[in-house]
C-alpha positions as CSV (number, residue, x, y, z in Angstrom):
1,M,0.0,0.0,0.0
2,S,1.0,3.6,-0.6
3,E,1.8,5.8,2.4
4,E,-1.1,8.1,1.7
5,I,-4.8,7.5,1.2
6,T,-6.0,8.2,-2.3
7,L,-9.4,8.3,-3.9
8,A,-8.8,4.8,-5.2
9,H,-8.7,3.5,-1.6
10,G,-12.4,4.3,-1.3
11,A,-13.5,3.1,-4.8
12,G,-14.5,-0.6,-4.1
13,G,-11.6,-2.4,-5.7
14,R,-8.6,-4.3,-4.5
15,L,-7.0,-1.2,-3.0
16,M,-10.0,-0.6,-0.8
17,E,-10.0,-4.2,0.3
18,E,-6.3,-3.9,1.3
19,L,-7.0,-0.7,3.2
20,I,-9.8,-2.4,5.2
21,E,-7.9,-5.6,5.8
22,Q,-4.4,-4.1,6.6
23,V,-5.3,-0.8,8.3
24,I,-8.8,-0.9,9.6
25,A,-9.7,-4.5,10.5
26,A,-6.2,-5.3,11.5
27,N,-6.3,-2.7,14.3
28,I,-9.7,-3.6,15.7
29,T,-9.4,-6.2,18.4
30,N,-13.0,-7.3,19.0
31,K,-14.6,-7.8,15.6
32,N,-17.6,-10.0,16.5
33,A,-20.5,-9.6,18.8
34,G,-22.1,-13.0,18.0
35,G,-23.1,-13.9,14.5
36,V,-21.3,-12.5,11.4
37,G,-18.6,-10.1,12.4
38,L,-16.2,-7.6,10.8
39,E,-13.7,-10.4,10.2
40,A,-16.0,-11.7,7.4
41,L,-15.8,-8.4,5.5
42,D,-19.3,-8.9,4.2
43,D,-21.9,-6.2,3.4
44,G,-23.0,-6.1,7.0
45,A,-22.8,-8.0,10.3
46,S,-25.3,-9.8,12.5
47,L,-26.2,-10.1,16.2
48,R,-28.0,-13.2,17.5
49,V,-31.0,-12.5,19.7
50,G,-33.0,-15.6,20.7
51,D,-34.4,-17.3,17.6
52,Y,-33.5,-14.4,15.3
53,E,-30.5,-12.5,13.9
54,I,-30.4,-8.8,13.6
55,V,-28.4,-7.7,10.6
56,I,-26.7,-4.3,10.7
57,A,-25.0,-2.4,7.8
58,T,-23.5,1.1,7.7
59,D,-22.5,3.2,4.7
60,A,-21.3,6.8,4.3
61,H,-22.4,8.5,1.0
62,T,-20.3,11.2,-0.6
63,V,-21.7,11.7,-4.1
64,S,-20.7,14.3,-6.7
65,P,-23.0,15.8,-7.8
66,L,-25.7,15.5,-5.1
67,F,-28.4,15.2,-7.8
68,F,-28.0,13.1,-10.9
69,P,-30.2,11.4,-13.6
70,G,-32.4,8.9,-11.9
71,G,-31.6,9.7,-8.3
72,D,-29.8,11.8,-5.7
73,I,-27.7,11.3,-2.5
74,G,-30.7,10.9,-0.3
75,K,-32.3,8.1,-2.4
76,L,-28.9,6.5,-2.8
77,A,-28.2,6.5,0.9
78,V,-31.5,4.7,1.9
79,Y,-31.6,2.2,-0.9
80,G,-27.9,1.5,-0.7
81,T,-28.0,0.6,3.0
82,A,-31.3,-1.3,2.8
83,N,-29.8,-3.3,-0.1
84,D,-26.7,-4.2,2.1
85,V,-29.1,-5.6,4.7
86,A,-31.2,-7.4,2.1
87,V,-28.4,-9.3,0.4
88,M,-27.5,-10.8,3.7
89,G,-31.0,-12.4,3.7
90,A,-32.7,-10.0,6.2
91,K,-35.8,-8.0,5.7
92,P,-34.9,-4.3,6.2
93,L,-36.7,-2.7,9.1
94,A,-35.2,0.7,10.0
95,I,-32.6,3.3,9.1
96,A,-30.5,5.6,11.3
97,S,-29.1,8.6,9.5
98,A,-26.3,11.1,10.2
99,L,-25.7,14.3,8.1
100,V,-22.5,16.2,7.8
101,I,-23.4,19.5,6.1
102,E,-21.0,22.1,4.6
103,E,-21.8,25.6,5.7
104,G,-23.5,27.5,2.8
105,L,-25.5,24.5,1.5
106,P,-29.0,25.9,0.5
107,K,-31.7,24.8,2.8
108,E,-33.8,24.1,-0.2
109,E,-31.3,21.5,-1.4
110,L,-31.1,19.8,2.0
111,E,-34.9,19.7,2.2
112,K,-35.0,18.1,-1.2
113,V,-32.5,15.4,-0.1
114,I,-34.5,14.7,3.1
115,K,-37.8,14.4,1.2
116,S,-36.1,12.0,-1.2
117,M,-34.8,9.9,1.7
118,D,-38.3,9.8,3.1
119,A,-39.8,8.6,-0.2
120,A,-37.2,5.9,-0.6
121,A,-37.7,4.7,3.0
122,R,-41.5,4.4,2.4
123,E,-40.8,2.4,-0.8
124,C,-38.4,0.1,1.2
125,G,-40.9,-0.3,4.0
126,V,-38.4,1.0,6.6
127,A,-38.6,3.8,9.2
128,I,-36.0,6.5,9.6
129,V,-35.7,6.3,13.3
130,T,-32.8,8.4,14.6
131,G,-29.8,10.4,13.4
132,D,-27.4,13.2,14.0
133,T,-26.6,16.5,12.2
134,K,-23.3,18.3,12.1
135,V,-22.2,21.4,10.1
136,V,-18.6,22.1,9.1
137,E,-17.0,25.3,7.9
138,R,-17.4,26.4,4.3
139,G,-14.7,24.7,2.1
140,K,-14.1,21.9,4.5
141,L,-16.5,19.5,2.8
142,D,-18.1,19.0,-0.6
143,K,-21.7,20.1,0.3
144,L,-23.0,17.0,2.1
145,V,-22.1,13.5,3.5
146,V,-25.0,11.2,4.4
147,T,-24.2,8.2,6.7
148,T,-26.9,5.6,7.1
149,T,-27.1,2.5,9.3
150,G,-29.7,-0.1,8.3
151,V,-31.2,-2.8,10.6
152,G,-32.9,-5.9,9.4
153,I,-34.1,-9.3,10.8
154,T,-34.1,-12.9,9.8
155,E,-34.3,-16.3,11.5
156,R,-31.3,-17.5,13.4
157,G,-28.8,-19.3,11.1
158,R,-30.4,-17.9,8.0
159,V,-27.9,-15.0,7.4
160,I,-26.3,-15.3,3.9
161,T,-22.6,-14.5,3.5
162,D,-20.2,-14.2,0.6
163,A,-18.4,-17.4,1.6
164,G,-21.5,-19.5,0.9
165,V,-20.8,-20.0,-2.8
166,E,-19.9,-23.6,-3.9
167,P,-18.9,-25.3,-7.1
168,G,-22.0,-26.1,-9.2
169,D,-23.9,-23.0,-8.1
170,V,-25.4,-20.9,-10.8
171,I,-25.0,-17.1,-10.8
172,I,-27.9,-14.7,-11.5
173,I,-27.8,-11.0,-11.8
174,T,-31.1,-9.2,-11.2
175,G,-30.8,-6.7,-14.0
176,T,-28.7,-4.7,-16.4
177,I,-25.1,-3.9,-15.5
178,G,-23.2,-0.6,-15.1
179,D,-26.2,1.8,-15.3
180,H,-25.5,3.8,-12.2
181,G,-21.8,4.6,-12.6
182,T,-22.0,5.2,-16.3
183,A,-25.0,7.5,-16.0
184,L,-23.4,9.5,-13.2
185,L,-20.1,9.9,-15.0
186,A,-21.7,10.8,-18.3
187,F,-23.8,13.5,-16.5
188,R,-20.8,14.7,-14.6
189,E,-18.7,15.1,-17.7
190,G,-21.5,16.7,-19.7
191,F,-21.8,13.9,-22.3
192,E,-25.2,13.5,-24.1
193,F,-26.5,10.3,-25.7
194,E,-29.5,9.6,-27.9
195,T,-31.1,7.6,-25.0
196,T,-30.7,9.4,-21.7
197,L,-28.8,7.3,-19.2
198,E,-30.2,7.1,-15.7
199,S,-29.0,5.6,-12.5
200,D,-30.5,2.2,-11.5
201,V,-30.8,3.2,-7.8
202,A,-33.6,1.0,-6.4
203,P,-34.4,-1.4,-3.5
204,V,-33.4,-5.0,-4.3
205,W,-35.5,-6.6,-1.4
206,P,-38.5,-7.4,-3.6
207,A,-36.3,-9.6,-5.9
208,V,-34.3,-11.0,-3.0
209,E,-37.5,-11.9,-1.1
210,R,-38.9,-13.8,-4.1
211,A,-35.6,-15.7,-4.5
212,L,-35.4,-16.6,-0.8
213,R,-39.0,-18.0,-1.0
214,V,-37.9,-20.4,-3.8
215,G,-34.9,-21.5,-1.8
216,G,-31.4,-22.7,-2.8
217,V,-29.8,-19.3,-2.4
218,K,-26.2,-19.7,-1.3
219,A,-24.8,-16.1,-1.5
220,M,-26.0,-12.6,-2.6
221,K,-24.2,-9.3,-3.2
222,D,-25.0,-5.9,-4.5
223,P,-22.2,-5.0,-6.9
224,T,-21.7,-1.3,-6.0
225,R,-18.2,0.2,-6.0
226,G,-16.0,-1.9,-8.2
227,G,-19.0,-3.4,-10.0
228,V,-19.7,-6.9,-11.0
229,A,-16.0,-7.7,-11.4
230,S,-15.1,-6.7,-7.8
231,A,-18.1,-8.6,-6.4
232,L,-17.4,-11.8,-8.2
233,N,-13.7,-11.7,-7.3
234,E,-14.7,-11.2,-3.6
235,W,-16.9,-14.4,-3.8
236,A,-14.1,-16.4,-5.5
237,A,-11.5,-15.3,-2.9
238,K,-13.6,-15.8,0.2
239,A,-15.0,-19.2,-0.8
240,N,-11.8,-20.4,-2.6
241,V,-13.6,-21.2,-5.8
242,G,-13.5,-20.4,-9.4
243,I,-16.2,-18.5,-11.3
244,V,-17.0,-18.5,-15.0
245,I,-19.2,-16.0,-16.6
246,R,-20.3,-15.7,-20.3
247,E,-20.0,-12.4,-22.0
248,S,-22.9,-13.2,-24.4
249,D,-25.2,-13.6,-21.4
250,L,-24.4,-10.3,-19.7
251,P,-27.4,-7.9,-19.7
252,I,-25.8,-4.6,-20.6
253,R,-27.7,-1.8,-22.2
254,E,-26.5,-0.6,-25.6
255,E,-26.2,3.0,-24.4
256,V,-24.1,1.8,-21.4
257,L,-21.8,-0.1,-23.8
258,S,-21.5,2.9,-26.1
259,A,-20.8,5.3,-23.2
260,C,-18.2,3.0,-21.6
261,E,-16.5,2.6,-25.0
262,L,-16.4,6.4,-25.4
263,L,-15.2,6.9,-21.9
264,G,-12.7,4.1,-22.0
265,I,-14.0,2.1,-19.1
266,D,-15.2,-1.5,-18.5
267,P,-18.9,-1.7,-17.6
268,L,-18.1,-4.8,-15.4
269,S,-16.0,-2.5,-13.1
270,V,-18.6,0.2,-12.9
271,G,-20.9,0.5,-9.8
272,N,-24.5,-0.5,-9.7
273,E,-27.0,0.7,-7.1
274,G,-30.2,-1.4,-7.8
275,K,-28.9,-4.8,-8.7
276,A,-28.0,-8.0,-6.8
277,L,-25.9,-11.0,-7.7
278,I,-27.4,-14.2,-6.5
279,A,-25.6,-17.6,-6.3
280,V,-28.1,-20.4,-6.3
281,E,-28.2,-24.2,-6.4
282,R,-28.3,-25.4,-10.0
283,E,-31.6,-27.3,-9.7
284,K,-33.3,-24.1,-8.3
285,A,-31.7,-21.7,-10.8
286,E,-34.5,-21.4,-13.4
287,E,-37.2,-21.2,-10.7
288,V,-35.3,-18.5,-8.9
289,L,-34.7,-16.6,-12.2
290,S,-38.5,-16.7,-12.9
291,A,-39.3,-15.5,-9.4
292,V,-36.9,-12.6,-9.7
293,R,-38.1,-11.6,-13.1
294,S,-41.7,-11.3,-11.7
295,T,-40.6,-8.2,-9.8
296,K,-40.2,-4.7,-11.2
297,V,-36.6,-4.5,-10.2
298,G,-35.7,-7.9,-11.6
299,K,-37.5,-7.9,-14.9
300,N,-34.1,-8.0,-16.8
301,A,-32.6,-10.7,-14.6
302,A,-30.3,-13.2,-16.3
303,I,-28.2,-16.2,-15.6
304,I,-24.6,-15.2,-16.4
305,G,-22.4,-18.0,-15.2
306,E,-21.5,-20.6,-12.6
307,V,-19.2,-21.5,-9.8
308,T,-16.5,-24.1,-10.4
309,S,-13.7,-25.9,-8.5
310,E,-11.3,-25.1,-11.3
311,H,-8.9,-22.0,-11.1
312,P,-9.8,-21.2,-7.4
313,K,-9.9,-17.5,-6.5
314,R,-10.1,-16.6,-10.2
315,V,-13.0,-15.2,-12.3
316,V,-12.9,-16.2,-16.0
317,M,-15.0,-14.7,-18.7
318,E,-15.8,-16.7,-21.8
319,T,-15.8,-14.0,-24.6
320,E,-18.3,-13.7,-27.4
321,I,-15.6,-14.7,-30.0
322,G,-14.9,-18.0,-28.2
323,G,-11.9,-17.1,-26.1
324,K,-11.3,-16.8,-22.4
325,R,-9.9,-14.0,-20.3
326,I,-9.3,-13.4,-16.6
327,L,-11.7,-10.9,-15.2
328,D,-9.4,-9.5,-12.6
329,W,-10.2,-7.6,-9.4
330,P,-10.2,-3.9,-10.4
331,L,-7.8,-1.7,-8.4
332,A,-10.7,0.7,-8.0
333,D,-14.0,1.7,-9.6
334,P,-13.1,3.9,-12.6
335,V,-15.8,6.4,-11.5
336,P,-14.9,8.0,-8.2
337,R,-17.4,9.3,-5.7
338,I,-20.5,7.6,-7.1
339,C,-21.9,6.4,-3.7
């Protein structure tokens, strides 16, 4: 690791994993309060209470700009945290929120963000129950940071973790890839396309709940910073398995492909904010896919690959021209400050 923290250390790729493992987690002594702890480096943690497990996830959001096509920092904060709870197999129940505001932010903009958070919370079926508000001097912050902590619940022993993937499992993604990061970067840079790109920010619980009802779900993850490439590499590393995906099966919008080609970025390394990767037992895969597609958020779901015992800790993509290439863990998301 370099001696100084860079933007890349917060962008969801390998550099962020190294920062968390070597600097943050390495210097915390007690990482587990019963259930899944910090040592798992999953999307959240859990506490065991009687016959249930309480799932907790925390996220700080520093987005530039605050408002973008399809969403804003408020909507992103609520959906993003609720999604972290959902992909661990828990029904989101409540959100705690903390705001750090730069002096000079117009009250009208702040009110717009809060109303957006409220609308997102109502759609997720969660309450915003508590929070904190701080103001820092002008120039000491880029407008606003929103930190949210989500709380959810599931039955004891039913929490789903990244390490649950096993050879033979089939991998489903609940929708199109790369929408959020590509839309935000295109808007930020002032690019215009024939079809307006919008963020995919949305709650994944409706699709996750349908999948869990079918059964056979082994692991789930929302591929945010670092995108699908980072999420799949996390699975492969934590479970010591290989993963194969097929380029021809990847659901990517033409406008996203065009924008990524123009911008020189890989859509598989770009963040998503309304999608989930689901690893499921092969015999349940088609039924789970059908269940996910029955939801609004999962209508474009697709089977994109499978888990194998070959090439452990590696993700391989079978290309459309018949070749194979390593889909490596990105050092960072190519689009900084998207969540």
